C-alpha positions as CSV (number, residue, x, y, z in Angstrom):
1,M,-20.4,-1.6,-23.6
2,R,-19.5,1.1,-25.5
3,E,-19.8,5.2,-24.9
4,S,-19.8,7.6,-27.7
5,V,-16.2,9.5,-28.0
6,D,-16.3,13.1,-26.7
7,P,-14.0,15.8,-27.9
8,G,-11.5,14.6,-25.3
9,P,-10.1,16.2,-22.1
10,V,-8.5,19.5,-21.5
11,D,-5.1,20.3,-22.1
12,P,-3.1,18.5,-19.3
13,G,-0.4,21.4,-19.5
14,A,3.7,20.8,-19.7
15,G,3.4,17.8,-17.7
16,G,1.3,15.7,-19.9
17,W,-1.3,13.0,-18.8
18,L,-1.1,10.0,-16.5
19,L,-3.3,7.1,-17.6
20,A,-4.2,4.4,-15.7
21,L,-5.7,0.8,-17.0
22,H,-7.1,-1.8,-14.9
23,S,-8.9,-5.2,-16.1
24,S,-8.2,-7.6,-13.4
25,S,-11.9,-8.1,-12.8
26,E,-15.1,-8.2,-15.0
27,S,-15.0,-4.4,-15.6
28,L,-12.5,-2.4,-17.4
29,G,-11.3,0.8,-15.3
30,V,-9.9,3.7,-16.8
31,G,-8.3,6.8,-15.1
32,L,-6.8,10.1,-16.3
33,Q,-5.1,12.7,-14.5
34,P,-2.5,15.8,-15.3
35,M,1.0,14.5,-14.5
36,G,2.1,16.2,-11.2
37,H,-1.5,17.4,-10.3
38,Q,-2.7,15.0,-7.8
39,E,-4.8,17.9,-6.4
40,V,-6.8,17.8,-9.9
41,S,-9.9,15.5,-9.7
42,P,-9.2,12.6,-12.0
43,V,-11.5,11.2,-14.7
44,L,-12.5,7.6,-13.6
45,K,-14.7,5.4,-15.5
46,A,-15.8,1.8,-15.5
47,F,-17.1,-0.1,-18.5
48,P,-18.4,-3.5,-17.5
49,L,-17.3,-5.7,-20.4
50,G,-16.6,-9.0,-19.2
51,R,-15.6,-11.4,-22.3
52,G,-16.0,-8.1,-24.7
53,L,-12.9,-6.5,-23.5
54,A,-10.9,-8.0,-26.6
55,N,-13.0,-6.0,-28.8
56,D,-14.2,-2.6,-26.6
57,L,-10.7,-2.1,-24.9
58,L,-9.5,0.6,-27.5
59,P,-13.1,2.2,-28.2
60,C,-13.5,2.4,-24.1
61,V,-9.8,4.0,-23.7
62,E,-10.6,6.5,-26.4
63,T,-13.9,7.7,-24.5
64,V,-11.4,9.0,-21.7
65,L,-8.4,9.8,-24.1
66,P,-8.9,9.8,-27.6
67,A,-5.8,8.3,-29.7
68,R,-5.2,11.8,-31.2
69,E,-4.2,12.8,-27.8
70,W,-1.9,9.8,-26.9
71,S,1.2,11.9,-27.9
72,H,0.4,14.1,-24.7
73,L,0.8,11.1,-22.5
74,A,3.7,11.4,-19.7
75,R,3.3,8.1,-18.0
76,L,1.4,5.0,-17.9
77,A,0.2,2.9,-14.9
78,V,-1.6,-0.5,-15.2
79,A,-2.9,-3.3,-12.9
80,T,-0.9,-6.4,-13.3
81,G,-3.4,-8.9,-11.8
82,P,-4.1,-11.5,-10.5
83,G,-7.0,-11.6,-12.7
84,G,-8.4,-13.5,-16.0
85,F,-5.7,-14.6,-18.5
86,T,-7.3,-12.7,-21.4
87,G,-8.3,-9.5,-19.7
88,T,-4.9,-9.0,-17.5
89,R,-3.0,-9.7,-20.6
90,L,-4.7,-7.3,-23.0
91,T,-4.2,-4.0,-20.9
92,V,-0.8,-5.0,-19.8
93,A,0.1,-5.4,-23.4
94,M,-1.5,-2.3,-24.4
95,A,0.1,-0.2,-21.9
96,R,3.6,-1.8,-22.8
97,T,3.1,-1.2,-26.5
98,L,2.4,2.7,-25.6
99,C,5.2,3.0,-23.4
100,Q,7.7,1.3,-25.7
101,Q,6.5,3.4,-28.7
102,L,6.4,7.0,-26.8
103,A,9.6,6.0,-24.7
104,L,7.3,6.5,-21.4
105,P,7.7,5.1,-17.9
106,L,5.2,2.5,-17.1
107,D,4.1,1.6,-13.2
108,G,3.0,-2.1,-13.1
109,I,0.8,-2.4,-9.6
110,S,-1.0,-5.4,-8.5
111,S,-4.7,-5.2,-8.2
112,F,-4.3,-6.6,-4.6
113,H,-2.1,-3.8,-3.7
114,L,-4.4,-1.2,-4.9
115,M,-7.3,-2.8,-2.9
116,A,-5.0,-2.9,0.3
117,R,-4.2,0.8,-0.2
118,R,-8.1,1.5,-0.4
119,L,-8.9,-0.9,2.5
120,L,-6.1,0.4,4.8
121,A,-7.3,4.0,4.5
122,V,-10.5,3.1,5.9
123,N,-9.3,0.5,8.6
124,P,-5.6,1.7,9.4
125,S,-3.6,-1.0,11.1
126,P,0.1,-1.3,12.4
127,D,0.2,-4.6,11.7
128,P,0.2,-6.2,8.4
129,V,-2.9,-7.4,6.5
130,I,-3.7,-10.3,4.3
131,L,-5.8,-10.0,1.3
132,C,-7.2,-13.4,-0.1
133,Q,-9.6,-14.7,-3.0
134,E,-10.6,-18.2,-2.9
135,L,-10.4,-19.9,-6.0
136,P,-12.7,-23.0,-6.3
137,R,-10.7,-26.4,-7.1
138,H,-7.4,-24.2,-7.0
139,G,-6.8,-22.9,-3.8
140,V,-6.5,-19.3,-2.5
141,V,-4.6,-16.4,-3.8
142,A,-3.3,-14.1,-1.2
143,G,-0.6,-11.3,-0.5
144,L,0.5,-9.7,2.4
145,Y,0.6,-5.8,3.1
146,R,1.3,-3.1,5.7
147,L,1.2,0.6,5.8
148,D,4.8,2.2,5.1
149,A,5.0,5.8,4.6
150,S,8.3,5.1,2.9
151,H,6.7,3.3,-0.2
152,P,4.7,5.2,-2.8
153,G,1.1,5.5,-1.9
154,G,2.0,4.6,1.7
155,V,1.3,0.9,1.6
156,A,4.2,-1.8,0.9
157,E,3.5,-5.2,-0.6
158,L,5.4,-7.3,1.6
159,D,4.6,-10.6,-0.3
160,P,2.8,-10.3,-3.8
161,P,-0.2,-12.0,-4.5
162,R,0.1,-16.2,-5.5
163,L,-1.8,-19.2,-5.4
164,Y,-1.7,-21.3,-2.2
165,R,-3.0,-24.7,-2.8
166,Q,-4.1,-25.1,0.8
167,E,-5.2,-23.1,3.7
168,G,-2.3,-24.3,5.9
169,D,0.1,-23.1,3.3
170,V,-1.2,-19.5,3.6
171,V,-0.6,-19.4,7.4
172,Q,2.5,-20.8,7.2
173,V,4.0,-18.4,4.7
174,L,2.1,-15.2,5.7
175,G,1.4,-15.6,9.0
176,S,-2.1,-15.5,10.8
177,H,-2.7,-11.6,10.4
178,V,-6.0,-10.1,9.8
179,R,-7.6,-11.1,6.4
180,Y,-9.8,-9.1,4.0
181,P,-11.7,-10.5,1.0
182,A,-9.9,-9.2,-2.3
183,Q,-12.9,-7.3,-4.0
184,P,-12.1,-5.0,-6.6
185,Q,-13.8,-1.7,-6.8
186,I,-14.0,0.0,-10.3
187,P,-13.2,2.6,-11.0
188,A,-12.2,3.4,-7.5
189,D,-9.2,1.0,-7.7
190,A,-8.0,2.8,-11.0
191,G,-8.0,6.0,-9.0
192,E,-5.6,4.0,-6.5
193,L,-3.4,3.0,-9.7
194,L,-3.3,7.0,-10.5
195,A,-2.5,7.9,-6.8
196,I,0.5,5.6,-6.6
197,S,1.8,6.3,-9.9
198,Q,1.8,10.0,-9.3
199,E,3.7,9.2,-6.1
200,T,6.4,7.0,-7.7
201,A,6.8,9.8,-10.2
202,R,7.3,12.6,-7.6
203,L,10.0,10.3,-5.9
204,G,11.8,10.3,-9.5
205,R,11.4,6.7,-10.4
206,T,10.7,5.9,-14.0
207,P,10.4,2.1,-14.4
208,H,10.6,0.3,-17.7
209,W,7.9,-0.9,-19.6
210,A,9.6,-4.2,-20.4
211,A,9.9,-5.1,-16.5
212,V,6.1,-5.2,-16.5
213,V,4.3,-8.5,-16.8
214,P,0.8,-9.9,-15.8
215,L,0.4,-12.1,-12.6
216,Y,-1.8,-15.2,-13.5
217,P,-2.8,-17.0,-10.3
218,T,-3.2,-20.1,-12.5
219,S,-1.7,-21.3,-15.8
220,P,-3.8,-21.5,-18.9
221,V,-2.0,-24.6,-19.7
222,E,-2.5,-27.6,-18.0
223,L,0.8,-28.6,-16.3
224,P,2.2,-32.0,-15.6
């Protein structure tokens, strides 16, 4: 799904733009906000591209921030998955390339972490919670999260999402905490990505683009 390219957003000021990309679901989420100004309502858009992401990624991003404005970028944030092999890889590759070329910091945050922050804002709990997603014929993808004011965004990822072959493995590793289904909401989760990245920047952290890699719950190659 394409939208016509608008003239572009207003001048972000001296701080530049923060751009967020999320493609760990069937929809592409794009978020934009002036760097250092969390009080400014972000631009958030969703594009239900499905398998069309490879062809329409750039045009969709340009509906939010035209390429001629990319020189005003100050920082990027990208959802690293878990998600589909092609979709997650494309946005991570785009974010890494822009940050390499423009010498910008890049925040890579798992899509489960973003969902956990959104869920815990509505259902605060002093105890850790598990986010999980069933993958038929493969197992369960699960991660462990807890409210923690010392972490950017107020939520700590205690155990990043990974594939567990059996239900018993989840309990053995992560415990028997309250569980929530991992259900992305686009573009809301792109807004969570902006919020965590803004806080990371406020703390003076400048993660290098080379450290950001996609999370794949299953391998695209049949392993022995």
